[in-house]
Structures are given as structure tokens and as C-alpha cells.
DOLO-734303 format. One record per residue: residue number from 1; residue in three letters; x negated, y negated, z of N, C-alpha, C in turn. Coordinates in nm, 3 decimals. Layout:
N
<r><i>NUM</i><aa>ALA</aa><n_px>X</n_px><n_py>Y</n_py><n_pz>Z</n_pz><ca_px>X</ca_px><ca_py>Y</ca_py><ca_pz>Z</ca_pz><c_px>X</c_px><c_py>Y</c_py><c_pz>Z</c_pz></r>
...
// end
This chain:
85
<r><i>1</i><aa>MET</aa><n_px>-1.867</n_px><n_py>1.522</n_py><n_pz>-0.795</n_pz><ca_px>-1.977</ca_px><ca_py>1.555</ca_py><ca_pz>-0.882</ca_pz><c_px>-2.066</c_px><c_py>1.434</c_py><c_pz>-0.904</c_pz></r>
<r><i>2</i><aa>LYS</aa><n_px>-2.002</n_px><n_py>1.320</n_py><n_pz>-0.925</n_pz><ca_px>-2.080</ca_px><ca_py>1.198</ca_py><ca_pz>-0.950</ca_pz><c_px>-2.168</c_px><c_py>1.165</c_py><c_pz>-0.829</c_pz></r>
<r><i>3</i><aa>SER</aa><n_px>-2.114</n_px><n_py>1.179</n_py><n_pz>-0.710</n_pz><ca_px>-2.194</ca_px><ca_py>1.148</ca_py><ca_pz>-0.591</ca_pz><c_px>-2.305</c_px><c_py>1.250</c_py><c_pz>-0.571</c_pz></r>
<r><i>4</i><aa>GLN</aa><n_px>-2.280</n_px><n_py>1.376</n_py><n_pz>-0.603</n_pz><ca_px>-2.384</ca_px><ca_py>1.478</ca_py><ca_pz>-0.588</ca_pz><c_px>-2.500</c_px><c_py>1.455</c_py><c_pz>-0.683</c_pz></r>
<r><i>5</i><aa>VAL</aa><n_px>-2.470</n_px><n_py>1.412</n_py><n_pz>-0.805</n_pz><ca_px>-2.574</ca_px><ca_py>1.389</ca_py><ca_pz>-0.905</ca_pz><c_px>-2.660</c_px><c_py>1.269</c_py><c_pz>-0.868</c_pz></r>
<r><i>6</i><aa>ASN</aa><n_px>-2.603</n_px><n_py>1.174</n_py><n_pz>-0.796</n_pz><ca_px>-2.677</ca_px><ca_py>1.053</ca_py><ca_pz>-0.762</ca_pz><c_px>-2.734</c_px><c_py>1.054</c_py><c_pz>-0.620</c_pz></r>
<r><i>7</i><aa>ASP</aa><n_px>-2.697</n_px><n_py>1.151</n_py><n_pz>-0.538</n_pz><ca_px>-2.743</ca_px><ca_py>1.158</ca_py><ca_pz>-0.400</ca_pz><c_px>-2.874</c_px><c_py>1.236</c_py><c_pz>-0.393</c_pz></r>
<r><i>8</i><aa>LYS</aa><n_px>-2.977</n_px><n_py>1.171</n_py><n_pz>-0.345</n_pz><ca_px>-3.109</ca_px><ca_py>1.234</ca_py><ca_pz>-0.337</ca_pz><c_px>-3.111</c_px><c_py>1.353</c_py><c_pz>-0.240</c_pz></r>
<r><i>9</i><aa>ASP</aa><n_px>-3.020</n_px><n_py>1.356</n_py><n_pz>-0.143</n_pz><ca_px>-3.013</ca_px><ca_py>1.468</ca_py><ca_pz>-0.051</ca_pz><c_px>-2.942</c_px><c_py>1.588</c_py><c_pz>-0.112</c_pz></r>
<r><i>10</i><aa>LYS</aa><n_px>-2.877</n_px><n_py>1.568</n_py><n_pz>-0.225</n_pz><ca_px>-2.802</ca_px><ca_py>1.677</ca_py><ca_pz>-0.288</ca_pz><c_px>-2.871</c_px><c_py>1.720</c_py><c_pz>-0.416</c_pz></r>
<r><i>11</i><aa>LEU</aa><n_px>-2.831</n_px><n_py>1.667</n_py><n_pz>-0.531</n_pz><ca_px>-2.884</ca_px><ca_py>1.715</ca_py><ca_pz>-0.658</ca_pz><c_px>-2.973</c_px><c_py>1.617</c_py><c_pz>-0.733</c_pz></r>
<r><i>12</i><aa>ALA</aa><n_px>-2.973</n_px><n_py>1.492</n_py><n_pz>-0.695</n_pz><ca_px>-3.041</ca_px><ca_py>1.389</ca_py><ca_pz>-0.774</ca_pz><c_px>-3.187</c_px><c_py>1.422</c_py><c_pz>-0.803</c_pz></r>
<r><i>13</i><aa>ASP</aa><n_px>-3.258</n_px><n_py>1.473</n_py><n_pz>-0.707</n_pz><ca_px>-3.400</ca_px><ca_py>1.504</ca_py><ca_pz>-0.727</ca_pz><c_px>-3.424</c_px><c_py>1.646</c_py><c_pz>-0.776</c_pz></r>
<r><i>14</i><aa>LYS</aa><n_px>-3.319</n_px><n_py>1.727</n_py><n_pz>-0.784</n_pz><ca_px>-3.337</ca_px><ca_py>1.867</ca_py><ca_pz>-0.818</ca_pz><c_px>-3.311</c_px><c_py>1.897</c_py><c_pz>-0.964</c_pz></r>
<r><i>15</i><aa>ILE</aa><n_px>-3.222</n_px><n_py>1.825</n_py><n_pz>-1.028</n_pz><ca_px>-3.193</ca_px><ca_py>1.852</ca_py><ca_pz>-1.169</ca_pz><c_px>-3.276</c_px><c_py>1.762</c_py><c_pz>-1.258</c_pz></r>
<r><i>16</i><aa>ASP</aa><n_px>-3.308</n_px><n_py>1.811</n_py><n_pz>-1.377</n_pz><ca_px>-3.391</ca_px><ca_py>1.730</ca_py><ca_pz>-1.465</ca_pz><c_px>-3.308</c_px><c_py>1.616</c_py><c_pz>-1.527</c_pz></r>
<r><i>17</i><aa>SER</aa><n_px>-3.377</n_px><n_py>1.519</n_py><n_pz>-1.580</n_pz><ca_px>-3.310</ca_px><ca_py>1.397</ca_py><ca_pz>-1.626</ca_pz><c_px>-3.216</c_px><c_py>1.423</c_py><c_pz>-1.743</c_pz></r>
<r><i>18</i><aa>ASP</aa><n_px>-3.248</n_px><n_py>1.518</n_py><n_pz>-1.831</n_pz><ca_px>-3.159</ca_px><ca_py>1.549</ca_py><ca_pz>-1.943</ca_pz><c_px>-3.025</c_px><c_py>1.604</c_py><c_pz>-1.893</c_pz></r>
<r><i>19</i><aa>ASP</aa><n_px>-3.030</n_px><n_py>1.697</n_py><n_pz>-1.798</n_pz><ca_px>-2.907</ca_px><ca_py>1.752</ca_py><ca_pz>-1.742</ca_pz><c_px>-2.828</c_px><c_py>1.646</c_py><c_pz>-1.668</c_pz></r>
<r><i>20</i><aa>LYS</aa><n_px>-2.899</n_px><n_py>1.561</n_py><n_pz>-1.595</n_pz><ca_px>-2.832</ca_px><ca_py>1.454</ca_py><ca_pz>-1.522</ca_pz><c_px>-2.760</c_px><c_py>1.360</c_py><c_pz>-1.619</c_pz></r>
<r><i>21</i><aa>GLU</aa><n_px>-2.825</n_px><n_py>1.328</n_py><n_pz>-1.730</n_pz><ca_px>-2.763</ca_px><ca_py>1.241</ca_py><ca_pz>-1.829</ca_pz><c_px>-2.640</c_px><c_py>1.306</c_py><c_pz>-1.891</c_pz></r>
<r><i>22</i><aa>LYS</aa><n_px>-2.648</n_px><n_py>1.437</n_py><n_pz>-1.919</n_pz><ca_px>-2.533</ca_px><ca_py>1.510</ca_py><ca_pz>-1.974</ca_pz><c_px>-2.414</c_px><c_py>1.502</c_py><c_pz>-1.879</c_pz></r>
<r><i>23</i><aa>ILE</aa><n_px>-2.441</n_px><n_py>1.527</n_py><n_pz>-1.751</n_pz><ca_px>-2.333</ca_px><ca_py>1.526</ca_py><ca_pz>-1.652</ca_pz><c_px>-2.276</c_px><c_py>1.385</c_py><c_pz>-1.639</c_pz></r>
<r><i>24</i><aa>GLU</aa><n_px>-2.363</n_px><n_py>1.286</n_py><n_pz>-1.626</n_pz><ca_px>-2.315</ca_px><ca_py>1.150</ca_py><ca_pz>-1.611</ca_pz><c_px>-2.234</c_px><c_py>1.105</c_py><c_pz>-1.732</c_pz></r>
<r><i>25</i><aa>SER</aa><n_px>-2.278</n_px><n_py>1.142</n_py><n_pz>-1.850</n_pz><ca_px>-2.206</ca_px><ca_py>1.107</ca_py><ca_pz>-1.972</ca_pz><c_px>-2.068</c_px><c_py>1.173</c_py><c_pz>-1.975</c_pz></r>
<r><i>26</i><aa>ALA</aa><n_px>-2.063</n_px><n_py>1.300</n_py><n_pz>-1.940</n_pz><ca_px>-1.935</ca_px><ca_py>1.372</ca_py><ca_pz>-1.937</ca_pz><c_px>-1.840</c_px><c_py>1.312</c_py><c_pz>-1.834</c_pz></r>
<r><i>27</i><aa>LEU</aa><n_px>-1.894</n_px><n_py>1.275</n_py><n_pz>-1.718</n_pz><ca_px>-1.811</ca_px><ca_py>1.215</ca_py><ca_pz>-1.614</ca_pz><c_px>-1.760</c_px><c_py>1.077</c_py><c_pz>-1.654</c_pz></r>
<r><i>28</i><aa>THR</aa><n_px>-1.845</n_px><n_py>0.998</n_py><n_pz>-1.716</n_pz><ca_px>-1.803</ca_px><ca_py>0.866</ca_py><ca_pz>-1.763</ca_pz><c_px>-1.693</c_px><c_py>0.879</c_py><c_pz>-1.867</c_pz></r>
<r><i>29</i><aa>GLU</aa><n_px>-1.712</n_px><n_py>0.971</n_py><n_pz>-1.960</n_pz><ca_px>-1.611</ca_px><ca_py>0.995</ca_py><ca_pz>-2.062</ca_pz><c_px>-1.478</c_px><c_py>1.039</c_py><c_pz>-2.000</c_pz></r>
<r><i>30</i><aa>ALA</aa><n_px>-1.486</n_px><n_py>1.127</n_py><n_pz>-1.901</n_pz><ca_px>-1.365</ca_px><ca_py>1.175</ca_py><ca_pz>-1.835</ca_pz><c_px>-1.293</c_px><c_py>1.064</c_py><c_pz>-1.760</c_pz></r>
<r><i>31</i><aa>LEU</aa><n_px>-1.369</n_px><n_py>0.979</n_py><n_pz>-1.692</n_pz><ca_px>-1.307</ca_px><ca_py>0.868</ca_py><ca_pz>-1.619</ca_pz><c_px>-1.240</c_px><c_py>0.770</c_py><c_pz>-1.715</c_pz></r>
<r><i>32</i><aa>GLU</aa><n_px>-1.304</n_px><n_py>0.744</n_py><n_pz>-1.828</n_pz><ca_px>-1.243</ca_px><ca_py>0.658</ca_py><ca_pz>-1.929</ca_pz><c_px>-1.116</c_px><c_py>0.721</c_py><c_pz>-1.982</c_pz></r>
<r><i>33</i><aa>TRP</aa><n_px>-1.120</n_px><n_py>0.852</n_py><n_pz>-2.007</n_pz><ca_px>-1.003</ca_px><ca_py>0.923</ca_py><ca_pz>-2.056</ca_pz><c_px>-0.890</c_px><c_py>0.914</c_py><c_pz>-1.954</c_pz></r>
<r><i>34</i><aa>LEU</aa><n_px>-0.923</n_px><n_py>0.931</n_py><n_pz>-1.826</n_pz><ca_px>-0.821</ca_px><ca_py>0.921</ca_py><ca_pz>-1.722</ca_pz><c_px>-0.756</c_px><c_py>0.784</c_py><c_pz>-1.719</c_pz></r>
<r><i>35</i><aa>ASP</aa><n_px>-0.837</n_px><n_py>0.680</n_py><n_pz>-1.732</n_pz><ca_px>-0.783</ca_px><ca_py>0.544</ca_py><ca_pz>-1.733</ca_pz><c_px>-0.688</c_px><c_py>0.522</c_py><c_pz>-1.851</c_pz></r>
<r><i>36</i><aa>GLU</aa><n_px>-0.722</n_px><n_py>0.580</n_py><n_pz>-1.966</n_pz><ca_px>-0.643</ca_px><ca_py>0.560</ca_py><ca_pz>-2.087</ca_pz><c_px>-0.524</c_px><c_py>0.656</c_py><c_pz>-2.099</c_pz></r>
<r><i>37</i><aa>ASN</aa><n_px>-0.521</n_px><n_py>0.760</n_py><n_pz>-2.020</n_pz><ca_px>-0.418</ca_px><ca_py>0.864</ca_py><ca_pz>-2.033</ca_pz><c_px>-0.350</c_px><c_py>0.895</c_py><c_pz>-1.900</c_pz></r>
<r><i>38</i><aa>GLN</aa><n_px>-0.312</n_px><n_py>0.793</n_py><n_pz>-1.828</n_pz><ca_px>-0.250</ca_px><ca_py>0.814</ca_py><ca_pz>-1.697</ca_pz><c_px>-0.114</c_px><c_py>0.882</c_py><c_pz>-1.706</c_pz></r>
<r><i>39</i><aa>SER</aa><n_px>-0.052</n_px><n_py>0.877</n_py><n_pz>-1.822</n_pz><ca_px>0.079</ca_px><ca_py>0.941</ca_py><ca_pz>-1.836</ca_pz><c_px>0.069</c_px><c_py>1.078</c_py><c_pz>-1.904</c_pz></r>
<r><i>40</i><aa>ALA</aa><n_px>-0.051</n_px><n_py>1.132</n_py><n_pz>-1.916</n_pz><ca_px>-0.070</ca_px><ca_py>1.263</ca_py><ca_pz>-1.978</ca_pz><c_px>-0.005</c_px><c_py>1.371</c_py><c_pz>-1.891</c_pz></r>
<r><i>41</i><aa>ASP</aa><n_px>0.027</n_px><n_py>1.482</n_py><n_pz>-1.955</n_pz><ca_px>0.087</ca_px><ca_py>1.591</ca_py><ca_pz>-1.877</ca_pz><c_px>-0.021</c_px><c_py>1.678</c_py><c_pz>-1.813</c_pz></r>
<r><i>42</i><aa>LYS</aa><n_px>0.023</n_px><n_py>1.769</n_py><n_pz>-1.730</n_pz><ca_px>-0.068</ca_px><ca_py>1.852</ca_py><ca_pz>-1.651</ca_pz><c_px>-0.164</c_px><c_py>1.931</c_py><c_pz>-1.740</c_pz></r>
<r><i>43</i><aa>ASP</aa><n_px>-0.114</n_px><n_py>1.985</n_py><n_pz>-1.850</n_pz><ca_px>-0.200</ca_px><ca_py>2.065</ca_py><ca_pz>-1.939</ca_pz><c_px>-0.316</c_px><c_py>1.983</c_py><c_pz>-1.995</c_pz></r>
<r><i>44</i><aa>ASP</aa><n_px>-0.291</n_px><n_py>1.856</n_py><n_pz>-2.023</n_pz><ca_px>-0.398</ca_px><ca_py>1.770</ca_py><ca_pz>-2.073</ca_pz><c_px>-0.505</c_px><c_py>1.748</c_py><c_pz>-1.966</c_pz></r>
<r><i>45</i><aa>TYR</aa><n_px>-0.460</n_px><n_py>1.729</n_py><n_pz>-1.842</n_pz><ca_px>-0.555</ca_px><ca_py>1.711</ca_py><ca_pz>-1.732</ca_pz><c_px>-0.637</c_px><c_py>1.838</c_py><c_pz>-1.709</c_pz></r>
<r><i>46</i><aa>VAL</aa><n_px>-0.572</n_px><n_py>1.952</n_py><n_pz>-1.716</n_pz><ca_px>-0.640</ca_px><ca_py>2.079</ca_py><ca_pz>-1.696</ca_pz><c_px>-0.743</c_px><c_py>2.100</c_py><c_pz>-1.807</c_pz></r>
<r><i>47</i><aa>GLU</aa><n_px>-0.707</n_px><n_py>2.067</n_py><n_pz>-1.930</n_pz><ca_px>-0.800</ca_px><ca_py>2.080</ca_py><ca_pz>-2.042</ca_pz><c_px>-0.922</c_px><c_py>1.989</c_py><c_pz>-2.023</c_pz></r>
<r><i>48</i><aa>LYS</aa><n_px>-0.899</n_px><n_py>1.867</n_py><n_pz>-1.979</n_pz><ca_px>-1.010</ca_px><ca_py>1.773</ca_py><ca_pz>-1.955</ca_pz><c_px>-1.100</c_px><c_py>1.825</c_py><c_pz>-1.843</c_pz></r>
<r><i>49</i><aa>LEU</aa><n_px>-1.040</n_px><n_py>1.880</n_py><n_pz>-1.740</n_pz><ca_px>-1.117</ca_px><ca_py>1.937</ca_py><ca_pz>-1.630</ca_pz><c_px>-1.205</c_px><c_py>2.052</c_py><c_pz>-1.679</c_pz></r>
<r><i>50</i><aa>LYS</aa><n_px>-1.151</n_px><n_py>2.136</n_py><n_pz>-1.765</n_pz><ca_px>-1.229</ca_px><ca_py>2.248</ca_py><ca_pz>-1.820</ca_pz><c_px>-1.347</c_px><c_py>2.197</c_py><c_pz>-1.902</c_pz></r>
<r><i>51</i><aa>GLU</aa><n_px>-1.328</n_px><n_py>2.088</n_py><n_pz>-1.975</n_pz><ca_px>-1.437</ca_px><ca_py>2.029</ca_py><ca_pz>-2.052</ca_pz><c_px>-1.550</c_px><c_py>1.982</c_py><c_pz>-1.960</c_pz></r>
<r><i>52</i><aa>ILE</aa><n_px>-1.513</n_px><n_py>1.918</n_py><n_pz>-1.851</n_pz><ca_px>-1.612</ca_px><ca_py>1.870</ca_py><ca_pz>-1.755</ca_pz><c_px>-1.684</c_px><c_py>1.988</c_py><c_pz>-1.689</c_pz></r>
<r><i>53</i><aa>GLU</aa><n_px>-1.607</n_px><n_py>2.088</n_py><n_pz>-1.650</n_pz><ca_px>-1.667</ca_px><ca_py>2.205</ca_py><ca_pz>-1.587</ca_pz><c_px>-1.763</c_px><c_py>2.276</c_py><c_pz>-1.681</c_pz></r>
<r><i>54</i><aa>ALA</aa><n_px>-1.733</n_px><n_py>2.277</n_py><n_pz>-1.811</n_pz><ca_px>-1.820</ca_px><ca_py>2.342</ca_py><ca_pz>-1.909</ca_pz><c_px>-1.956</c_px><c_py>2.273</c_py><c_pz>-1.917</c_pz></r>
<r><i>55</i><aa>VAL</aa><n_px>-1.959</n_px><n_py>2.145</n_py><n_pz>-1.887</n_pz><ca_px>-2.086</ca_px><ca_py>2.071</ca_py><ca_pz>-1.887</ca_pz><c_px>-2.156</c_px><c_py>2.085</c_py><c_pz>-1.752</c_pz></r>
<r><i>56</i><aa>CYS</aa><n_px>-2.083</n_px><n_py>2.069</n_py><n_pz>-1.645</n_pz><ca_px>-2.143</ca_px><ca_py>2.063</ca_py><ca_pz>-1.511</ca_pz><c_px>-2.177</c_px><c_py>2.199</c_py><c_pz>-1.451</c_pz></r>
<r><i>57</i><aa>ASN</aa><n_px>-2.089</n_px><n_py>2.295</n_py><n_pz>-1.465</n_pz><ca_px>-2.109</ca_px><ca_py>2.422</ca_py><ca_pz>-1.396</ca_pz><c_px>-2.238</c_px><c_py>2.495</c_py><c_pz>-1.433</c_pz></r>
<r><i>58</i><aa>PRO</aa><n_px>-2.276</n_px><n_py>2.501</n_py><n_pz>-1.560</n_pz><ca_px>-2.403</ca_px><ca_py>2.571</ca_py><ca_pz>-1.590</ca_pz><c_px>-2.524</c_px><c_py>2.506</c_py><c_pz>-1.524</c_pz></r>
<r><i>59</i><aa>VAL</aa><n_px>-2.525</n_px><n_py>2.374</n_py><n_pz>-1.517</n_pz><ca_px>-2.637</ca_px><ca_py>2.302</ca_py><ca_pz>-1.456</ca_pz><c_px>-2.639</c_px><c_py>2.329</c_py><c_pz>-1.306</c_pz></r>
<r><i>60</i><aa>ILE</aa><n_px>-2.523</n_px><n_py>2.319</n_py><n_pz>-1.243</n_pz><ca_px>-2.515</ca_px><ca_py>2.340</ca_py><ca_pz>-1.098</ca_pz><c_px>-2.547</c_px><c_py>2.485</c_py><c_pz>-1.064</c_pz></r>
<r><i>61</i><aa>LYS</aa><n_px>-2.493</n_px><n_py>2.578</n_py><n_pz>-1.141</n_pz><ca_px>-2.519</ca_px><ca_py>2.720</ca_py><ca_pz>-1.116</ca_pz><c_px>-2.668</c_px><c_py>2.751</c_py><c_pz>-1.126</c_pz></r>
<r><i>62</i><aa>ALA</aa><n_px>-2.732</n_px><n_py>2.700</n_py><n_pz>-1.229</n_pz><ca_px>-2.875</ca_px><ca_py>2.723</ca_py><ca_pz>-1.247</ca_pz><c_px>-2.954</c_px><c_py>2.667</c_py><c_pz>-1.130</c_pz></r>
<r><i>63</i><aa>GLU</aa><n_px>-2.916</n_px><n_py>2.551</n_py><n_pz>-1.083</n_pz><ca_px>-2.987</ca_px><ca_py>2.489</ca_py><ca_pz>-0.971</ca_pz><c_px>-2.969</c_px><c_py>2.569</c_py><c_pz>-0.842</c_pz></r>
<r><i>64</i><aa>TYR</aa><n_px>-2.846</n_px><n_py>2.615</n_py><n_pz>-0.817</n_pz><ca_px>-2.822</ca_px><ca_py>2.696</ca_py><ca_pz>-0.698</ca_pz><c_px>-2.895</c_px><c_py>2.830</c_py><c_pz>-0.705</c_pz></r>
<r><i>65</i><aa>GLU</aa><n_px>-2.899</n_px><n_py>2.889</n_py><n_pz>-0.823</n_pz><ca_px>-2.971</ca_px><ca_py>3.015</ca_py><ca_pz>-0.838</ca_pz><c_px>-3.120</c_px><c_py>2.994</c_py><c_pz>-0.815</c_pz></r>
<r><i>66</i><aa>LYS</aa><n_px>-3.171</n_px><n_py>2.884</n_py><n_pz>-0.865</n_pz><ca_px>-3.313</ca_px><ca_py>2.853</ca_py><ca_pz>-0.848</ca_pz><c_px>-3.345</c_px><c_py>2.832</c_py><c_pz>-0.700</c_pz></r>
<r><i>67</i><aa>SER</aa><n_px>-3.263</n_px><n_py>2.755</n_py><n_pz>-0.631</n_pz><ca_px>-3.289</ca_px><ca_py>2.728</ca_py><ca_pz>-0.490</ca_pz><c_px>-3.253</c_px><c_py>2.849</c_py><c_pz>-0.404</c_pz></r>
<r><i>68</i><aa>GLY</aa><n_px>-3.153</n_px><n_py>2.924</n_py><n_pz>-0.442</n_pz><ca_px>-3.113</ca_px><ca_py>3.043</ca_py><ca_pz>-0.367</ca_pz><c_px>-3.213</c_px><c_py>3.155</c_py><c_pz>-0.381</c_pz></r>
<r><i>69</i><aa>ALA</aa><n_px>-3.274</n_px><n_py>3.167</n_py><n_pz>-0.497</n_pz><ca_px>-3.372</ca_px><ca_py>3.273</ca_py><ca_pz>-0.519</ca_pz><c_px>-3.493</c_px><c_py>3.256</c_py><c_pz>-0.429</c_pz></r>
<r><i>70</i><aa>SER</aa><n_px>-3.533</n_px><n_py>3.132</n_py><n_pz>-0.407</n_pz><ca_px>-3.649</ca_px><ca_py>3.110</ca_py><ca_pz>-0.321</ca_pz><c_px>-3.615</c_px><c_py>3.125</c_py><c_pz>-0.174</c_pz></r>
<r><i>71</i><aa>SER</aa><n_px>-3.491</n_px><n_py>3.093</n_py><n_pz>-0.136</n_pz><ca_px>-3.456</ca_px><ca_py>3.101</ca_py><ca_pz>0.006</ca_pz><c_px>-3.412</c_px><c_py>3.241</c_py><c_pz>0.047</c_pz></r>
<r><i>72</i><aa>THR</aa><n_px>-3.371</n_px><n_py>3.326</n_py><n_pz>-0.048</n_pz><ca_px>-3.327</ca_px><ca_py>3.461</ca_py><ca_pz>-0.011</ca_pz><c_px>-3.430</c_px><c_py>3.567</c_py><c_pz>-0.044</c_pz></r>
<r><i>73</i><aa>ALA</aa><n_px>-3.545</n_px><n_py>3.530</n_py><n_pz>-0.092</n_pz><ca_px>-3.645</ca_px><ca_py>3.627</ca_py><ca_pz>-0.134</ca_pz><c_px>-3.685</c_px><c_py>3.721</c_py><c_pz>-0.021</c_pz></r>
<r><i>74</i><aa>GLY</aa><n_px>-3.698</n_px><n_py>3.672</n_py><n_pz>0.100</n_pz><ca_px>-3.740</ca_px><ca_py>3.757</ca_py><ca_pz>0.210</ca_pz><c_px>-3.627</c_px><c_py>3.802</c_py><c_pz>0.299</c_pz></r>
<r><i>75</i><aa>SER</aa><n_px>-3.503</n_px><n_py>3.777</n_py><n_pz>0.261</n_pz><ca_px>-3.392</ca_px><ca_py>3.807</ca_py><ca_pz>0.350</ca_pz><c_px>-3.326</c_px><c_py>3.941</c_py><c_pz>0.323</c_pz></r>
<r><i>76</i><aa>GLU</aa><n_px>-3.374</n_px><n_py>4.019</n_py><n_pz>0.227</n_pz><ca_px>-3.312</ca_px><ca_py>4.146</ca_py><ca_pz>0.196</ca_pz><c_px>-3.321</c_px><c_py>4.243</c_py><c_pz>0.313</c_pz></r>
<r><i>77</i><aa>ASP</aa><n_px>-3.429</n_px><n_py>4.242</n_py><n_pz>0.386</n_pz><ca_px>-3.446</ca_px><ca_py>4.332</ca_py><ca_pz>0.499</ca_pz><c_px>-3.369</c_px><c_py>4.286</c_py><c_pz>0.622</c_pz></r>
<r><i>78</i><aa>ASP</aa><n_px>-3.323</n_px><n_py>4.162</n_py><n_pz>0.623</n_pz><ca_px>-3.251</ca_px><ca_py>4.108</ca_py><ca_pz>0.737</ca_pz><c_px>-3.118</c_px><c_py>4.179</c_py><c_pz>0.759</c_pz></r>
<r><i>79</i><aa>ASP</aa><n_px>-3.059</n_px><n_py>4.235</n_py><n_pz>0.654</n_pz><ca_px>-2.930</ca_px><ca_py>4.302</ca_py><ca_pz>0.667</ca_pz><c_px>-2.940</c_px><c_py>4.425</c_py><c_pz>0.756</c_pz></r>
<r><i>80</i><aa>ASP</aa><n_px>-3.055</n_px><n_py>4.488</n_py><n_pz>0.762</n_pz><ca_px>-3.074</ca_px><ca_py>4.607</ca_py><ca_pz>0.843</ca_pz><c_px>-3.072</c_px><c_py>4.576</c_py><c_pz>0.992</c_pz></r>
<r><i>81</i><aa>ASP</aa><n_px>-3.095</n_px><n_py>4.452</n_py><n_pz>1.030</n_pz><ca_px>-3.101</ca_px><ca_py>4.414</ca_py><ca_pz>1.169</ca_pz><c_px>-2.964</c_px><c_py>4.388</c_py><c_pz>1.231</c_pz></r>
<r><i>82</i><aa>HIS</aa><n_px>-2.858</n_px><n_py>4.389</n_py><n_pz>1.149</n_pz><ca_px>-2.724</ca_px><ca_py>4.359</ca_py><ca_pz>1.199</ca_pz><c_px>-2.639</c_px><c_py>4.486</c_py><c_pz>1.202</c_pz></r>
<r><i>83</i><aa>ASP</aa><n_px>-2.566</n_px><n_py>4.501</n_py><n_pz>1.313</n_pz><ca_px>-2.476</ca_px><ca_py>4.614</ca_py><ca_pz>1.325</ca_pz><c_px>-2.345</c_px><c_py>4.583</c_py><c_pz>1.254</c_pz></r>
<r><i>84</i><aa>GLU</aa><n_px>-2.283</n_px><n_py>4.686</n_py><n_pz>1.198</n_pz><ca_px>-2.152</ca_px><ca_py>4.668</ca_py><ca_pz>1.138</ca_pz><c_px>-2.048</c_px><c_py>4.662</c_py><c_pz>1.248</c_pz></r>
<r><i>85</i><aa>LEU</aa><n_px>-1.941</n_px><n_py>4.591</n_py><n_pz>1.219</n_pz><ca_px>-1.832</ca_px><ca_py>4.581</ca_py><ca_pz>1.317</ca_pz><c_px>-1.734</c_px><c_py>4.693</c_py><c_pz>1.301</c_pz></r>
// end
């Protein structure tokens, strides 16, 4: 996630700065938590992952929907050109 947010070929130029800051802040917090809680049990790790996903997933989903909507706008008729197997 961290590399995607900072990579200009991926999400860096596509998401707005507020969302990028939210994601980066959540990731930094999670990495600090991991450093401080290396002996935590699996449930704690899963809970932390859910917290990160709650921040990142809505931003990523919105971006994919935005980019997908523009790229699939004319492809609805393309399904008619393919035979079923």
C-alpha cells in the first residue's frame, strides 16, 4: 500500500492529497504499532489490519470505480461480440 500511494505510475497522482495523508498516517501508525507489539497474538494483528483496511479500502475502491467507469463506458456492447463456450 505504501509503495502504491507513493508510486506515480500507480496511485500517487490519482488520489487527492487529503486521502494520501490519511493513508500514509494510518500506515505509519501501523508500522509503529508493529515495531512495538512484535509479540502480539494473531487476533491483535488481524484487528490492526482491519483498521488499516477501513482507512485504505474506501479510497482505493473509489479510485478504481472512477478509473473503471471511464474505461468501461463503451465496453457494454463488446460482450455481444464473444461466443459462449
